[in-house]
C-alpha positions as CSV (number, residue, x, y, z in Angstrom):
1,M,-68.7,-30.9,-130.0
2,L,-68.5,-29.9,-126.3
3,V,-67.1,-32.1,-123.6
4,K,-70.3,-31.6,-121.7
5,T,-72.2,-33.1,-124.7
6,V,-69.9,-36.1,-124.8
7,L,-70.4,-36.7,-121.0
8,N,-74.2,-36.3,-121.3
9,N,-74.2,-39.1,-123.9
10,C,-72.0,-41.6,-122.1
11,Q,-72.2,-40.7,-118.4
12,K,-75.9,-40.3,-117.4
13,Y,-76.4,-39.7,-113.7
14,K,-80.0,-39.5,-112.5
15,S,-80.6,-36.5,-110.3
16,F,-77.4,-34.7,-111.3
17,V,-76.4,-32.4,-114.2
18,F,-73.0,-31.3,-115.6
19,G,-72.2,-27.6,-115.2
20,K,-69.2,-25.5,-116.3
21,V,-66.3,-27.2,-118.0
22,K,-62.9,-25.3,-117.7
23,F,-59.2,-25.7,-117.8
24,I,-57.4,-25.4,-114.4
25,T,-53.9,-26.1,-113.1
26,H,-53.9,-29.0,-110.7
27,N,-50.6,-30.0,-109.0
28,G,-48.6,-28.2,-111.7
29,S,-50.4,-29.6,-114.8
30,K,-53.3,-28.4,-116.9
31,T,-56.4,-30.4,-116.3
32,I,-60.1,-30.3,-117.2
33,E,-62.5,-29.6,-114.4
34,I,-66.2,-30.4,-114.8
35,E,-68.7,-29.2,-112.3
36,I,-71.6,-31.4,-111.2
37,H,-74.7,-30.1,-109.6
38,P,-77.7,-31.8,-108.1
39,R,-81.0,-31.3,-109.9
40,K,-83.3,-28.8,-108.3
41,N,-85.5,-30.3,-105.6
42,S,-83.7,-33.7,-105.7
43,K,-83.2,-35.5,-102.4
44,G,-79.9,-37.0,-101.5
45,I,-79.4,-40.7,-101.1
46,C,-78.3,-42.0,-97.7
47,S,-75.0,-43.8,-98.1
48,G,-75.9,-46.2,-95.2
49,C,-79.4,-47.5,-96.1
50,H,-79.5,-46.2,-99.8
51,N,-82.9,-44.5,-99.3
52,P,-83.8,-40.9,-100.2
53,A,-83.4,-38.5,-97.3
54,P,-83.9,-34.7,-96.7
55,L,-80.8,-32.5,-96.9
56,Y,-78.9,-31.4,-93.8
57,D,-76.1,-29.2,-95.2
58,K,-73.3,-29.1,-97.8
59,L,-69.6,-29.9,-97.5
60,K,-66.6,-28.4,-99.3
61,H,-66.1,-29.1,-103.0
62,R,-64.4,-32.4,-103.7
63,L,-62.5,-33.5,-106.9
64,F,-63.0,-37.0,-108.4
65,E,-60.5,-38.1,-111.0
66,H,-62.2,-39.4,-114.2
67,I,-60.9,-40.9,-117.5
68,P,-58.3,-38.6,-119.2
69,I,-59.4,-36.9,-122.4
70,W,-56.8,-36.0,-125.1
71,G,-54.0,-36.3,-122.6
72,F,-55.5,-34.0,-120.0
73,K,-56.5,-35.3,-116.6
74,V,-60.2,-34.9,-116.0
75,F,-61.8,-34.1,-112.6
76,F,-65.4,-33.9,-111.6
77,K,-65.9,-31.2,-109.0
78,Y,-68.9,-31.7,-106.7
79,R,-70.0,-30.2,-103.4
80,M,-71.1,-33.2,-101.4
81,R,-74.3,-32.9,-99.4
82,R,-75.1,-34.4,-96.0
83,V,-78.5,-35.9,-95.5
84,E,-80.5,-36.5,-92.3
85,C,-81.7,-40.1,-92.5
86,E,-84.3,-41.4,-90.1
87,D,-82.5,-44.7,-89.7
88,C,-78.8,-43.7,-90.0
89,G,-78.7,-40.1,-88.7
90,V,-76.6,-37.5,-90.5
91,T,-74.4,-39.0,-93.3
92,V,-72.8,-37.9,-96.5
93,E,-74.9,-38.7,-99.5
94,E,-74.2,-41.5,-101.9
95,V,-73.2,-40.4,-105.5
96,P,-73.5,-42.6,-108.5
97,W,-70.0,-41.8,-110.0
98,A,-67.9,-42.7,-106.8
99,E,-67.9,-45.0,-103.9
100,G,-67.1,-44.0,-100.3
101,K,-64.0,-41.8,-99.9
102,R,-62.4,-42.9,-103.1
103,E,-61.0,-40.1,-105.3
104,L,-61.4,-42.0,-108.6
105,T,-64.7,-42.4,-110.4
106,K,-66.2,-45.9,-110.8
107,T,-65.8,-45.6,-114.6
108,Y,-62.1,-44.7,-114.2
109,M,-61.5,-47.6,-111.9
110,H,-63.1,-50.0,-114.4
111,Y,-60.9,-48.4,-117.1
112,L,-57.6,-48.8,-115.2
113,A,-58.5,-52.3,-114.2
114,S,-59.2,-53.3,-117.8
115,W,-55.7,-51.9,-118.8
116,A,-54.2,-53.8,-115.9
117,K,-55.1,-57.0,-117.8
118,S,-52.6,-56.1,-120.6
119,L,-49.9,-54.2,-118.8
120,S,-48.2,-54.3,-115.5
121,W,-49.7,-52.1,-112.8
122,K,-46.7,-49.8,-112.8
123,E,-46.9,-49.4,-116.6
124,V,-50.6,-48.5,-116.3
125,A,-49.8,-46.0,-113.7
126,V,-47.1,-44.4,-115.8
127,K,-49.3,-44.4,-119.0
128,F,-52.1,-42.6,-117.3
129,H,-50.0,-40.3,-115.0
130,T,-51.4,-41.8,-111.8
131,S,-50.0,-43.8,-109.0
132,W,-49.5,-47.5,-108.6
133,E,-51.7,-47.4,-105.5
134,K,-54.6,-46.1,-107.6
135,V,-54.2,-48.9,-110.1
136,F,-54.1,-51.4,-107.2
137,H,-57.3,-49.9,-105.6
138,S,-59.0,-50.1,-109.0
139,V,-58.2,-53.8,-109.3
140,E,-59.3,-54.3,-105.7
141,Y,-62.6,-52.4,-106.5
142,I,-63.2,-54.8,-109.5
143,I,-62.6,-57.8,-107.4
144,N,-64.9,-56.6,-104.7
145,W,-67.5,-55.8,-107.4
146,G,-67.2,-59.4,-108.5
147,L,-67.7,-60.5,-104.9
148,N,-71.0,-58.6,-104.8
149,Y,-72.3,-59.5,-108.2
150,H,-71.1,-63.1,-108.4
151,P,-71.9,-64.6,-104.9
152,Q,-71.5,-68.2,-106.2
153,R,-67.8,-67.4,-106.9
154,R,-67.2,-65.5,-103.6
155,W,-64.6,-68.0,-102.3
156,L,-62.5,-67.5,-105.5
157,F,-62.6,-63.7,-105.3
158,K,-61.7,-63.6,-101.6
159,S,-58.8,-66.0,-102.1
160,L,-57.6,-64.0,-105.2
161,L,-57.8,-60.7,-103.3
162,N,-55.9,-62.1,-100.3
163,F,-53.3,-63.6,-102.5
164,I,-52.7,-60.3,-104.4
165,L,-52.5,-58.4,-101.1
166,M,-50.0,-60.8,-99.7
167,M,-47.8,-60.7,-102.8
168,S,-47.9,-56.9,-103.0
169,I,-46.7,-56.6,-99.4
170,S,-44.1,-59.4,-99.6
171,T,-42.6,-59.0,-103.1
172,G,-43.7,-55.7,-104.7
173,G,-43.5,-57.7,-107.9
174,Y,-45.6,-55.8,-110.4
175,R,-45.3,-58.4,-113.2
176,F,-46.4,-61.3,-110.9
177,Q,-49.5,-59.4,-109.7
178,N,-50.4,-58.6,-113.3
179,L,-50.1,-62.3,-114.4
180,I,-52.4,-63.4,-111.5
181,F,-54.9,-60.7,-112.3
182,I,-55.0,-61.7,-116.0
183,A,-55.5,-65.3,-115.1
184,Y,-58.6,-64.5,-113.0
185,F,-60.0,-61.3,-114.6
186,P,-62.3,-63.1,-117.2
187,I,-64.0,-64.9,-114.4
188,L,-65.3,-61.5,-113.1
189,F,-67.6,-61.1,-116.2
190,L,-69.0,-64.6,-116.5
């Protein structure tokens, strides 16, 4: 079975298709690089107002880190397009696998945050050969996701995020942050 087949069955992105899959060397280690291409005649989505808009131009290729497969890091390679929106002007398009300027895919951030329930953030970073900051940003993303999808609990998520930020700055205590996150993580999915 091909990696492309697995991705087509578990990661479906409307208006985008998976291209070549190849091994490359990235920062001294072998990784899997998967190209993503927009479907022909598809319009980009404005990242400001979330409406379709005509294309303006294309930017350089960008790598987005995805869930590792068989011990290899996986990167999506995509050439971001800029769109010319009537309301927002020229902006970079919105893509379904990433948010803003983050270099991790949404799926990978969910994955890291789910592991952060069981292990300390440092242990998660070591286990997946990533940085503590990426694990932190994954947990932050999940909390912000909870803020958007559970407005009735907004006060809880904001206080939790502020508390975790305060503790990470003042103590750097990985275990303490992990315990706080475990205590509140089930609330995200109610």
